[in-house]
C-alpha positions, 0 to 999 in steps of 0.5 A: 078970300080966307075961309073965318076960323068959325067955319070948319068941317062940321059948320061949312054953312057958306058959299065957296069958290074954287080957286083955279090958281090955287087948285092942282090941274083937274084934267089929267084926274077927268081923263081917268074918269072917262070924261071927254075932251070936250067936258073936261074943255068946259069943267076947265073954262067954268067958272065952280060955285058952291053953296053948303048948307050943314046941319044936325039931324038925329044926331048926325051931320048932313051936308047939302051942296049945289054945285053950278058951273058956268056954261056947265049943269047946276048938281046937288050933292046931298052927303049923310056921315053915317058911313052909310052907302048910298046910289047917286046918278051924276050926269058927269061922272054917272052912276056911283056908289057913295059913303061919307063921315067925319073923321078926326086928326090920328084917326084916319083909315083910308079906304080906297086901294092905293098905297102909303103916299096917296094916304099921307096925300089925304090927311094933307101930309104932303102935297101931291108930289109926295114931298113938299110938307103940308097940314090941315089945320083943323082936328075934324075933317069929313072922308069920301069913298066913291066907286063908279058902277057903269060898264064902262067906269071902273074907277073910285075916286076917295076925299078928305075935306080940310082946311090948310093955310094955302098962300098965308091964308086959310082955305077950304080944300077937298083933296082928291086920289082916284084910281083906275085899274094900275093908275093913279091921280091926285088932286088938291082943290083950292076955295074961296070962302064967299060968305054965307049962303043967301037965305030961301024961302023955303029954306028948312033945315033938311060938288064930281061926287054925292049922296042922296 
């Protein structure tokens, strides 16, 4: 299902399901991040559902995400868009340090160690082949930089969220580049919008790579 125009990176609350037929293959990226074949297989077979709640507090945007992968674990991603580093212990990706912020069209600055082609991909100027043109539909996007701090880790990832036209429909997407040593992988994830999140009884204003 296409995302309505009122769903944006500053109004992202809703439920989203990863569309694997429209997304790039994640297996090479997950392998570069050190995930085992068994874990990668489970992720490939799982249905990934994101329940997102975005709100503003003290003039700073917060995005809380509950990520459920069928047959795997439920994880919580809580992001504060102030570009301050925070620690996060992830059950799949290990111990990470990350930061997130909003950026507007024309103001992007890549923070990772990548190439001009990586920057073009993250800004949605090109698809992962580096040749096919593409573009974001809106002016505001979310950027995250995450570094794995485990002794056996050594990878870092940069991610940009936005909205693109995919097969004629407006879709929420995440573009990810992962670097480790001299290797890299680029992946675009495409999501189906499934409507507003269910209201919880204790609901108050207060999906990897997250921050706590």
